[in-house]
C-alpha positions in Angstrom: 127.3 80.5 84.6 124.5 79.5 87.5 126.8 80.3 90.2 127.8 83.6 88.3 123.9 84.6 88.4 123.3 83.7 92.0 125.9 86.3 93.1 124.9 88.8 90.8 121.2 88.8 91.8 122.6 88.6 96.0 124.2 91.7 94.6 121.6 93.6 93.3 119.4 92.8 96.2 122.0 94.2 98.4 122.8 97.2 96.6 118.6 97.9 96.8 118.3 97.4 100.5 121.6 99.6 101.2 119.9 102.6 98.8 116.4 102.3 100.1 117.8 103.8 103.5 118.7 106.8 101.9 115.4 107.3 100.3 114.1 107.9 104.2 116.3 111.5 104.5 113.3 114.0 104.0 110.9 114.3 107.5 107.0 113.4 106.7 105.1 116.4 106.4 104.5 118.6 109.5 106.8 117.1 111.6 109.1 120.0 112.0 106.7 122.8 110.7 103.8 122.5 113.2 101.5 121.0 110.5 102.3 122.9 107.8 103.9 121.0 104.8 107.6 120.9 104.8 109.4 123.6 102.1 106.1 125.6 102.0 102.3 125.1 100.2 102.9 122.8 97.0 103.1 123.9 93.9 100.1 124.1 92.2 97.9 124.0 94.9 98.6 120.1 95.1 95.5 119.3 93.3 96.6 117.2 90.3 94.2 115.7 88.6 94.9 112.0 88.7 91.1 110.8 88.0 91.8 110.9 84.1 94.8 109.3 83.5 93.6 106.5 86.1 90.7 106.2 84.0 92.4 106.0 80.5 94.9 103.7 82.1 92.1 101.0 83.3 89.9 101.7 79.6 93.3 101.0 77.6 94.0 97.5 79.6 90.2 96.6 79.4 90.8 97.0 75.7 94.0 95.0 75.6 92.5 92.3 77.4 89.1 92.3 75.1 91.8 91.9 72.1 93.6 89.1 74.0 90.8 87.1 74.6 89.4 87.8 71.1 92.6 87.1 69.5 92.7 83.7 71.6 89.3 82.4 70.5 90.2 83.1 67.1 92.8 80.8 66.8 91.1 77.9 68.2 88.6 78.3 65.6 
């Protein structure tokens, strides 16, 4: 069974590495269009509001950490 797991892990790594080369098929923005984004302007103007999502994620992570610390402290009392 261990031998099978080693072969499976090696096969998975090889497949990931071989497929990662195909991801680089799109040219970098501006390399063929004189500085303009390839394919025209971004949909929606390219102004996605990611700040609110990051704040929400950090707040939830802090709350989860506080809960885990509170539960661990109550477990030892």
